[in-house]
Every structure is written in structure tokens, then in C-alpha cells.
N, C-alpha and C positions, 0 to 999 in steps of 0.2 A: 492691598490686604496683607496683614502680617503673615509671615510664613507659618507661624505656629497655628494661626486660625485656619489657614488652608490645609495644613496637615491634619488638624482635628476633623475637618469636614471630610477629607479623603478617608481617614480611618473609619469614620461612621459609615460611609458608603461601603467600604470593604467588609466591615463586620456584618452589615445588613445584606450583602450580596446573595447569600443563600436564600433569603426570603424572596428576592427578585427573581432569581433563576428557577425556583421551585414553585412559584405562586400558582401556575396552572394545575399542578398536581393536587392541590387542596382547595381548588376553586369553590367547590360547593360549600365548604366551611367558611372561607373568608368572605364570601359574598353576603354573609349575615353575621359577621363578627360582632360579638357583644349584644346582639339584638335578640329579643324574645320572639317566640312564635307569633304573638299578637302584633308586635311591631313590624315583623316581616310582611304580614298580610294586610296591615292597616293601610288605608289610603293616605297619601302624602300630597302636599301642594304640588300642582303641576303634573301629576301622574298622567293626565289625559293628553298632554302635549306630545309625548313620545309613546304612543300606545303599543307599538311593535318594536320595542327596544331589543337590541342584541345583547346588551349588558345591563344588568340591574343589580345594584349592590345596596343593601340596607344595613348600616352599621350603627352602633350605639355605645354610649359610655355614660356613666353616672359621675357627676362632678359635685364635690362638696363646696358649692357656692351657689347663690341664687341666680336665676336667669338673667337678671339685670347686670350681673357681674361676668356672665359668660358671653352675652351678646356682643359687647365691644370687641372681643377678640375675633369674632367671626366676621363682622362687617368690615374689618380693616384688612382681611386676607387679600392677597394678590401680588403679582410682580410689580415692583416699583412702589409698593405700599408696605404692608407689614411682613410680606413673604407668606410662607405656608407652614411655619413651625415644623418643618419636616427635614428632608435631606437637602440643605441649602445649595450644596454643590450641584445638584441636579435641577431643582425646581426654582431656584432664586438667583441664578447666575453667580453663585458663590458669595452672595451677600447674606450676612447673618439675619435671620428672621427677628422681628422686634420682640423684645421681652417687656415692653410697656405698652400701654394704650396710647394710640396716636390720635389726638383730637381732630386733626385735619381730615381723617377718614371716617369720622363717626356719623356725620350727617349724610345719610344716603337718600337717593331718590330713585324712583322707577326709571329705568333707562340708563342708569350709570353703568360704566364698564367695570368688569372684574377681570383684569388681565391675567392670563395664564402664562404669558411669556412677554418679552420686551416688545414684540410686535403685536399690535392691538388691532384685530379685525374680527369678523364674525366667526372665523374658524379658530382663532387662537384665544378668544376671550368670551366670557359670559357677560350678559347684561342682567341687572336687577329687574326681575319680572314682577314681583309682588312681595310684600312683607307686612308684618305687624311687629313693631319693636318689642323685643324681649320674649316673643312668642314663636315666630317662624319667619323664614326667609326663603325665597325662591330665586335662583339664578337660571337663566336659559340662554341657549344659542341654537342655531339650526341643528336639529336631530339630537339634542342633548339637553338634559336638565340636571340641576343639582339643588336639592331641597334640604332644609334644616328645620327641625322643630325643637323647642325648648320647653319642657314640661316640669313644673315644680314637683318636687318629691318631699315626703315627710322629713322633717329635720332641717329644712331650708336649703336643700340641694337642688340640682337640676338633672333631669334625664335628657341628654342630648342625642337626638336621632338624626342621621343624615342618609339621604338616598340619592345615588348617582345613576342616571339612565343615559345610555348612548346607543344609537343605531349605527351599525356598520353599513355604509352605502356602497355595496359591491358593484352594483350595476352602473351607477352614475360616476363614481370616483373610486375605482378599484385600488389605485395607489394610495390614496388617502385612507381608504378603509383598512388596508393592510397596516399602515403606520399606526392608525388609531387602535387596531386590534393589539398590536405589540405593546403599545403604551399602556393600554387598559389591562390586558391579561397578565403582563409581567410587572408593571410598575405601580398599578393603582393601589393594591392592598398594602404593600409596605409603606407607601407614602401616606395613604389615608390613615392607617393605624397610627403612624407617628404624628400626623396632624392632630388627630383627636386626643392623643395622649399629651401633645404639646399644649393644646387648649386647656385641658384639665390641669396640667401643672401650673400654667400661668394664672388661671382663674383662682385656683385653690391657694396659690402663694399670695396673690393680692388680697383675697378674702381673709386669709390668716393675718396679714399685716393690718388690715382694717379692724379686725376683731381685737388684735393686740393693742391698737391705738385708741380704741373706743373706751369710754368710761366703764368701769367694772360692772355697774348695775345694768348696763345695756348690752353686755356681751352674751352670746349664746353659741353653743357648739352646733356644728352641722355634722350629723351622723346619718348613716343609712337607717331607714325606719325598720321597725319590727313588723310592720303591717304591709300587706300587698304582695304580689307575686315576685318571684326572684328572677334575676337575669345575670348571666356571666358577663363581666366587663373587664377585659384584660386580666383575667385570672382572679378578679375580685367578685365575690358573691354579694349582690346588693338586693335591696328590696325596692320595687318600683311602685310608686303611688299613682293611681289612675286619676285623671282629671279630664273634664270635657275638652274636646278639641275646639280650638278657636281660630278658624282659618279665614272667613270672609273679611277682608280688610283692604289694604292698599294694593289694588290690582290696576293694571294699566288702563282698563276700560271701566273702572269703578266697581266691578263686582268679580268675585271669584266663581268660575264655572263649575267647580267640583262640588258634589253634594256633601252635606254634613248633617 
């Protein structure tokens, strides 16, 4: 790796270090960063898998690109794949995250691994549990789930909501529980915030390039709508359009168990 690139990654981590060190102090706020009250209390795919979670974080961001242009950036996430669009020095073994869509990771199947590190097993990686393309995605591993929903908003954008649930297993694995607690309580928010912002930047850039390349009579702007409730998203006040949830789809046993 070029020294300049390594220096850049190191500088990013140093600048962000106050967020990591102080995350427990503003836990109540960051566990719902960017999400509306309705999004925080709404059911998400896989909620029933970890009913007694020790850690539950529901975050959201509005993206000026349609769901079909946001989805590809999510499905390729993972170590040895596109990375995490976050602090690569920490979460991607100092390899830069992808800034383009990688075709080889776009065709996902239930049961596929989503590696969180170079070692892939049930502790260090999620598996694809269920999904509906361009609408929602659920990853799961023992005692943890990570869900994503993509809802169209007025103007052609996307409301991206993600929920991470984790149970600390103090009785059966106290050492692992302590390590998990440290990772989640100190590292989760800074890295998740940067991941969501990274998805937004990539999707909006690609959408802008496609709009610029399209014939003039087919172009349309993607802007926050003047209708619907408001939500804070990384300091931006946006309008969220409500649409029916569409979750029963590709599930490992053919049906989704949560009610809708």
C-alpha cells in the first residue's frame, strides 16, 4: 500500500478518535441517529430472531438516488469484498473500500457469507438470512442480526434504515461478551455513521453521473419532498414519504415469520 494512502487512513482514524472514545457518553442519542420516532419503534426484518438483545441501534439516512441505485452498494459490503466505506484501517485491513459497484458481488443468495473480518466463521461473519431486492435485506449470525430497508421517497430518493441487534452472552462466553461490548459500545456508532454516509456519497455520485449522461428530455432532479414527516439525517432536515412495508419475500424457509 502507498505510504500516502496509509497516512490518509491513519489521519482519518485520529480525527475520529473522539467519537470512538466518547460514544458511551451519548449512547441514547447515537442508537437512533438520523431515525424518526416512527422508524425507531417500527418492526424490522428479523426482529424476532434476537428478542432479548443487549444492544439495539436503529439508524437512518436519506439518499438522493432511487433504491435500485442504493441496493448494489449494500449487498457488496464485507471484508474481502467492497469493504465497509468506513475507517478502512480498522475494518478492512487497511484496504481502501470500493468506490464502484462490483458485479461479482451483486448476485446474492440466502446463506451467503458476509465477512466482518478475514476469518470467516459464525462468530466473525453474518449470513444472508432473507431479502427482497431493492427493498430490504437481513443478515444474521448467532445472537445478532443486521437489517436494512430501502423505502422510496418523493422526488426519486431513498430512505435507508438499518437496525443492528446484538446479545452479550455473559453466562456462556464472558470473554467474548466483553470484547463484543467494547466493539459495539465504542466502535459501532462512528463506523456505522461513516458507512451510511459512505453509501450516500457513492450512490448520489453515481446517480448524478447517470443523470448527467442521460438525454436531456429524460433527466429529473432528486430532491427532498415537501410532503410527509421530517427527520434529521446527518444534520440535514429531510421529508420522509411513507409507503407500505413489503417484507415477506426470500426467506430461508419460504416465508417470513414476522407480521405485516
